[in-house]
TILUM-529876 format. One line per field, with one value per residue: residue in one letter; x, y, z of N, C-alpha, C in turn. Coordinates in steps of 0.001 Angstrom, whole numbers. Atoms other than C-alpha are relative to their C-alpha. Layout:
<nodes>
residuo: a|...
n_xx: X|...
n_yy: Y|...
n_zz: Z|...
ca_xx: X|...
ca_yy: Y|...
ca_zz: Z|...
c_xx: X|...
c_yy: Y|...
c_zz: Z|...
</nodes>
This chain:
<nodes>
residuo: m|t|r|n|p|c|r|i|t|g|c|h|g|t|a|i|n|r|r|i|c|q|k|h|r|v|r|a|r|l|y|g|d|p|h|a|t|p|w|a|t|v|e|p|l|d|v|e|a|v|v|a|r|q|a|k|p|d|g|l|g|a|a|s|r|h|e|v|a|r|r|l|t|a|l|q|l|s|a|d|e|i|a|r|i|l|s|v|s|p|r|t|i|h|r|w|r|a|q|d|r|t|t|t|t|a|a|e
n_xx: 1119|1155|766|1433|789|881|1265|1090|447|-337|-1302|-1108|-1163|-642|269|-1193|356|1448|566|425|-1114|-266|1058|1184|-350|75|1422|618|-486|480|1452|710|519|-992|611|358|-766|592|389|1193|1163|533|434|1125|-12|-1056|459|1017|-643|-740|975|678|-935|-714|-1355|-982|142|-1203|-146|987|-520|325|1425|745|-202|791|1401|145|27|1330|1028|-220|420|1464|312|-370|-1303|-893|-1097|-1083|358|-58|-1425|-578|487|-554|-1456|-391|-3|1278|3|495|1458|533|-145|1022|1303|59|209|1381|870|-173|650|1441|406|-107|1021|1332
n_yy: 352|349|1172|-248|1156|606|-730|893|-278|1000|614|-769|254|-1126|-20|99|-900|-31|-285|1165|853|1190|989|-382|42|1397|366|-683|629|1374|173|-1160|-781|16|512|1407|1078|1218|924|-498|100|1336|223|931|1102|929|674|980|1097|837|689|1006|1083|424|309|-1033|-1216|-608|-1445|-721|-863|420|-208|1015|1291|-32|170|1407|760|-202|749|1432|288|91|1300|999|627|-117|-956|666|62|-1368|-354|696|-650|-1352|53|-699|945|79|-1054|-1209|138|-203|-1422|-720|292|-756|-1393|-127|64|-1255|-1052|234|-325|-1439|-638|208
n_zz: 848|-815|428|67|-417|1001|38|-347|-1359|-998|265|-553|829|661|1431|831|1085|204|-1312|-783|-429|812|-224|752|1431|438|40|1143|1233|120|-100|521|-1110|-1075|-1224|201|-610|546|-1043|-669|874|223|1370|-161|963|-404|-1217|405|730|-948|-840|821|354|-1201|448|-313|801|555|-124|-802|-1053|-1364|-277|746|-670|-1229|414|379|-1253|-598|748|-180|-1378|43|611|-1010|219|-1154|140|729|1422|531|59|1153|1221|113|-188|-1223|-1112|-719|-1016|653|98|-1350|-327|758|-607|-1257|379|455|-1180|-733|786|-87|-1371|-168|815|-585
ca_xx: 119467|115998|113932|110343|107716|105633|102414|100307|98251|99540|102846|106014|108331|110697|109704|112245|110705|107208|106553|105907|108113|109540|106868|104020|105854|106144|102468|101446|103626|102488|98807|97985|97165|99628|97166|96713|97822|97338|97016|94049|91754|89521|89026|85514|85907|89187|87679|84685|86918|89086|86072|84377|87482|88906|92308|95472|95056|97555|98545|95810|96496|96223|92714|91480|93052|91370|88009|88512|89249|86013|83960|85595|85037|81353|81422|82632|86148|88783|91592|94091|92222|91849|95541|96443|94293|95700|99303|99422|99862|96848|97879|97189|93662|93071|94374|92077|89114|89926|90158|86786|85206|86648|85419|81955|81752|82879|80313|77406
ca_yy: 119736|119522|116367|116654|114441|112053|113736|110652|111404|109585|108541|109635|108579|110882|111890|110927|112563|113332|114142|110557|108050|104876|102636|104605|104919|101123|100646|103232|101570|98012|98541|101955|103333|104440|103301|99772|96714|93338|91520|93646|92942|89940|88622|87064|84998|83502|82710|80977|78928|77696|76854|74988|72977|72664|72662|74655|78286|80104|83587|84411|87333|87042|88497|86110|83110|84159|84398|80933|79603|81151|79570|76171|76328|76950|73742|71884|71124|70529|72986|70409|70014|73771|74238|71632|73357|76829|75710|77248|75672|74419|76929|79741|78411|78249|81814|83079|81323|82941|86363|85800|84810|87908|90151|88578|88933|92562|93387|92052
ca_zz: 101054|102561|102403|101295|102927|100846|99705|100515|103621|106676|105094|106844|104039|102211|98710|96094|93072|91900|95548|96692|98493|96985|98563|96975|93641|93423|94287|91669|89028|89785|90553|89099|92552|95240|97915|96500|98426|96752|100065|101140|98193|97719|94200|94289|91117|92309|95703|94109|91823|94698|96876|94026|93034|96536|94896|95463|94338|92168|93273|95775|98086|101858|102023|99328|101093|104327|102533|101009|104497|105791|103036|103367|107133|106428|104342|107479|106200|108863|109511|108227|104939|104453|105244|102618|99984|100733|101338|104801|108213|110189|112865|110374|109833|113599|113959|111170|112768|116121|114446|112792|116118|117796|114974|115080|118865|118745|116045|118108
c_xx: -1166|-733|-1480|-753|-848|-1350|-1211|-353|333|1338|1097|1286|536|-230|1301|-144|-1502|-755|-559|1211|112|-1122|-1238|259|-135|-1456|-706|424|-599|-1514|-803|-558|1018|-537|-261|930|-633|-481|-1290|-1253|-397|-488|-1117|19|1060|-413|-1007|615|730|-966|-678|912|622|1402|900|-166|1346|-65|-1074|707|-463|-1478|-851|154|-824|-1479|-279|-88|-1349|-1051|173|-331|-1510|-459|431|1304|876|1092|1159|-274|68|1454|681|-399|692|1513|454|-4|-1390|-99|-519|-1521|-639|70|-1048|-1389|-171|-228|-1445|-974|77|-702|-1514|-523|14|-1100|-1393|-285
c_yy: -455|-1194|350|-1240|-522|703|-869|209|-1155|-685|913|-219|1276|-99|-14|927|-161|59|-1192|-877|-1236|-1034|328|50|-1416|-440|638|-655|-1394|-112|1181|910|-40|-541|-1507|-934|-1304|-955|435|-111|-1456|-79|-1048|-1181|-1035|-797|-1081|-1198|-942|-791|-1117|-1193|-644|-491|1194|1214|472|1502|735|876|-484|147|-1038|-1379|-85|-203|-1437|-857|143|-860|-1502|-432|-148|-1320|-1168|-741|225|1025|-617|-40|1382|443|-663|687|1345|63|915|-1028|-55|1075|1314|-42|218|1476|830|-232|776|1490|233|-49|1296|1143|-121|385|1497|744|-117|901
c_zz: 895|-607|21|446|-1162|53|325|1473|940|-215|526|-783|-627|-1498|-781|-1202|-239|1324|757|307|-898|137|-847|-1500|-543|-102|-1193|-1312|-195|-119|-516|1078|1130|1320|-63|768|-453|1069|689|-857|-187|-1441|26|-964|350|1228|-348|-699|953|871|-788|-293|1221|-361|277|-915|-534|194|767|1030|1362|304|-725|637|1278|-319|-432|1261|699|-689|138|1426|59|-632|891|-305|1224|-280|-775|-1503|-649|-138|-1190|-1296|-213|142|1139|1127|640|1082|-579|-91|1371|408|-733|585|1301|-284|-422|1180|791|-712|105|1374|236|-763|622|1146
</nodes>
């Protein structure tokens, strides 16, 4: 029996049925798009609400948490305070800040 490749460009998975692999089937079922990843999208309204309240968010994805950290950093909050609000370690905040500095430097 031959295995068919997933029809999604760049995917090396094996198609199970409907010509896409299990990973893309789950994404299509959950998010309506086989290319969707919840951790890669920023929800602006959720970000604004967390920044305004400076309280623990419910269900933010990784990209949204990173954006909240950026905005709270701009408000001069410490890494410890931002980590408490986002329920991550202060080391994560320092790592995100370093990534942002590297991205900013590379863009210039």
